N, C-alpha and C positions, 0 to 999 in steps of 0.2 A: 806182872804177868806179861808175857809176850803176846803180841797180837799178830795175827797173820792177815796179810793183805795180798791180793793178787794185783799185780800191776801189768798193764799191757805195754809192751815195748815193741816198736816197729822199726825195722831197718830194711834197707834196700841193698841187695848184693849187686843187682844189675839195674842201672838207671833206666827208667821207661817201662819197667815191668812191675808186676804187682809186688807189694811188700810182704815179706814173711812176718809172721807174728810169733813171738815167744811169750811164754808165760813164765813168770818167775815168782818166787816167794820172798818176802822180806820178813825177817823175824824181829828186826829192831826198828821200831817206829820213830826213833829219835833222829834217824838219818832222813833228811828231806828228800822228797821224790825227785826233785829237779837237779840234784847235784851233778848227775851225769851229763846234763845238757847245758849247763851254765857257760862253760868255757867256749863252745862254738858260737854262742850268741854274743859274747864279749868280743871275740875275734871279728865277727861280722860288723859290729858297731865300730871297732877300731879301723877296719878296712874302709867303711863308708866315710869316716872322718878324713882319712888319708886321701880318698878320692875327691872329697869336697875341697881340700886344700890344694890339690893338684889342679882342679878346675879353676879355682880362684886365681892361682898363679898364672895359668895360661891366659885368662882374661886380662890380667894386669899387664902381662908382657905384650899382648896384642894392642892394648890401649896405648902403651908407651911407644910402640913402633908406629902406630897410626899417627900419633901426635908428632913424632919426629918427622915423618914423611910430609905431613901437611905444612909444618913450619919451614922445612927446608925448601919446599916448592915456592913458597911466598918470598923467601929471602933471595933466591937466585934470579927471579924475574926483575925486580927493582923497577924504578921508573924509566920510561923510554926516553932516550935523548931527543932534544928538540932538533928537528931537521932544518938545516939551512942549505943554501946552495953550495956551500963548501964541503959539507959532510954527507951529502946525499949520494949514494952509490947505487945506480940502477944497472940493469942488464938490458940495454936497448935491443941487442940482437935477439934476445929471447922475448922481451915484452912487446916489441913492435913487429907486426906481421903484415906482409903485403897480401891483402885479400884478393885484389885483382890488379892486373897490369896490362895495358894496351899500348902498343907502340905504332905510331904512324909517321909518315914524312910530313914536313911542313909544306906550305903552298909552293915553295920553290923546288921541292923534291930532293933537297940535299941534307937537311938537318933532321935528326930523329926527335920526334915529339912524343913524350910519354904522358899517359893518363893513368894515375895510380891511386888505388884506395888502400890506405894504411890504417890498421886497427891497433890501438894501445890496449893490451890485455892486463896491464898493471892496474891494481885497484887503488894505488896510493900516489904514483908518480906521474908527473906531466913531463912530456918530452918535447924538445924544440931543436931547431937546427939539425935536422935529420940528415946524416951522411949516408950516401948510397953508393952502390957499385953496379954498373951495367956491363954486361958482357954480350958481344955480338959474335955469333958462331956461323961459320960457312960450311962448305961441303966437307964431308968426312970428319965432321965434328972438330974442325980446326978453328981455334980462336982467332978472330980477325982483329978485334979491338976490345980493350977493357978500359972503361972510363969511370972516374969517380967525381962526385960533386956533393952539393948540399941542397936540401930542400928547405926553404925558409918558412916552415909552418910550425905551429904548436898544437900538440894533441893532448888533451886532458885524460885523466884516468878513466878507462873503460870506453873512451870515445873512438870513433873512426872518422877519417877525413879523406876527402878526394882532392887531388891536386893535379895540375898539369904543368909540365916544365920542358924546356928545350935541353937536349943533352949534348950531342956532338954531331959532327958530320956523319951522315949515314954511310957506313962502309959498303962498298960494292960487293956483291956476292953473299950477303947475309941471308941465311936460311932460317935461323931461329935466334932468339935473344932471351935474356933473363935479367932480372933486377933483384937486388937484395939490400937490406939495411945493414950498414956496417958500424954505425955509431950514432949517438945523439946526446944532447945535453939534458940531464935529468934535473928536476926540481919538484917542489911540493906545490 
């Protein structure tokens, strides 16, 4: 004997709106009620497995890239070479800065006497035998004399030091003057 059952089937023609309801009759009870809905469920499960594998793949790739980055950083640095007086290369023009400079004449009035404060801005290098250049300028910014010499002092990393030295015969007609560091011996 055939049994009649009413099954409620809902479907949506427009997402976000109410679902329409159909009523249909089944005359054969041997057909399971869920046959119509099994395939979308299986597709959804297969899709979620695929998404899971894609997620795992991305995590593995990121881990390998991070590992490669970290190991390559360590290998490029290597140990620092031991510094000796022969392989130390400094930049004394950049590292040594004249903080203040004052020029006066000596007691006879013929020789220029400099009082200079020099700062070593290097955090690792010590400088000694500092070479300098003084320029004496007259009217109309005309250079009267350029003199070079060495200051026999040693300035450690981050230190500053004041010194006084005799330069040259003071040129007549000097209006202004300047001093700059040109070289020095670097060491640790």
